[in-house]
N, C-alpha and C positions, 0 to 999 in steps of 0.2 A: 301848626305843630308838624314837623317833618319826622318821618320814621328814619331810624338809623339803619344804614346798610350793614349787614353782618360782615365781620372780618372773616377771612378764609379760615382762621383758627376756630371760629365759633360755628362754622358750618358742620352739619351732621348728615350722615347717610340716613335716608328715610327708613330703610329696613331696620336700622339699629336704634331708632328713636321714635317709636310709634306715638308716644305722648307729645313729643315735639312736633311731629307731623300733624297730629290732630289740632294742636294749638295754632300752627301755621295756617292750616286750611280754614280754621275758624275766623281768620282775619278777613276773609272774603265775605262781604255782606251780601245776603240774598233775600229775596222775597220768601214768603211762607205760603205753602199750598196745602190743601187737602185734596187727595186723589181718591176718587170713589169708583166702585164698580159693583157688580152683582156676582155672588158666588153661583156655582152651578145650580143650586137649589133655589135661587132667586133672592137669597138673603143679601141685604145691603152690606157692603164692606168698604172701609175707608181707612186712611192713614195720613198723618202729617208728613210732608216731604219738603225739603228745600233744595233738592237736586234737580229742579225743573229748569229747562233751557229751551230756547228756540233752536231749530235745526235748519229750516228752509222756509222761504216764502212761496216758492214754486217748485214742487208742490208744498202746501202748508204742513210742515212737520214740527213736532216738539218731542222732547225726550225727558225722562226722569228715571231714577234708579231706585231699586228696592233690594234690601238685604235678603239673602236666602233664608235667614233665621226669622224673618218677620212672620207673625201669626197669619197675616193676610197674603203671604207669598203665593200659595197654591191658587187662591181665588184670582189674583191678578195674572198669574202665569197661564191660566186656562181661559180667561175672559176674552171676548172678542173686541172689547173696547173699554174705555175708562173716561172719566171726566176730571179735569184739573180745575180747582177753584183757587184763584189767587186771593188770599185773605186780606180783609181790611183791618186797620189798626184796632178797631173795636171788637175783633173776633179772636182776641188772645186766648180766652178760655176754651174756645173750640179747638184752637191749635194744640193746647195742652192736653185736652181730652183725647184728641185723635192721635196724640203721641204716646198715650198710656195704654199698655197692653192690657186687654181684658175689660176696659171701660165700656159702658153702654154709650157708644160713640154718637148715635143718632138721637139721643135724648135731649141734647142741646141744639139750638139753632133752628132755623126755619128751612125745612127740607121739602122739596117737591119729589114725589115718587110717581113716575109716569111709566106704566107698563114695565117692561123688563130693562129699561134704560138705567144707567147709573144714576144714583140720587143726585139732585140738583140743589145746591146750597144757595139761599137767597142772601143778599147783602154783601157779597164779595165784590172786589174791584174789577175782576175779570174772570171768565171761565171758558174752558175749551172742551168740547165733547169730541173724543177721538176714537177712531177705529185703530186697533192695534195693528201696526204695519210690520214690525219686527221686534225681536228680543235678542239681546247680545249678552252672553255670559262673560263677565269680567271680574276677576278676583272673587270677593265674597258677595258681590252684588249681580243683579241682572239689570241691564239698561233696556227700558221699554221705549220704543219709538212709535209715536202715534200720528196718524194723518188727521188733521183737524177737519171735522165734518160740520160743526157749527160752533159759534162763539158768541160771547157777549162781553162788553167792556164798559160798564156804567161808570167806572172810575172811582176816585176817592183816595183817601190816605191809606197806603198799604202797610201791612205788618211786615217788619224786617227782622232778620235773624243775623246777629253778628257777635263774634267772640263768645259763642255758646249761650247767648242771651237774646230774648225778644226785645225789639225796639219799637215803641209806639209813637214817640215824639220825634218829628223830623224837622230839620231846618232846610228849607228848599231854596234854591237859587235859580232864577230864570235862565233859560237858554240864551245864548247870544242871538241878537236879531237876525243874523245871517242864517241861523238854523231854523228859524220859525216858519219858513216857507217850505219845509221838507214835506214830502208826500204823506207822512203819517200824522201830521199835525193839522 
């Protein structure tokens, strides 16, 4: 099924059509993450995010963004680091819980709490423990860039977010043989 290209007449200015902008952005499929940290008083804090992306391999950097209106904003803004958990398809309920304001977020899932480190979720397909490197104010969000200090990648079927819906069933196609000898495989 091929997507139709918009005619120039159907194009809209993003400033004038926020709902259309939201719908267009929702067409980009992403993974789903839970980002955790600790508040200044040591309380675990976390939220669901799909704005996660790699920045650099050398040095190892990732980024994600957070709305200034998020309940967890101050905790992340002042934290020295954070942990990003790439969720597995069977962690849908966790994704929903961490996306809900006021929920007892750490009541579900298997969490490791080690000292003052950000909580560590078990069963995710990958995780990245990061030291906050920089923060960038952009629009109604802040972009957090973190230097990866440690990571794990047990793999598995990831949870996907597309068109404002979670996707748990995937049809995968193998890479062409010419790509199988790449350094990351």
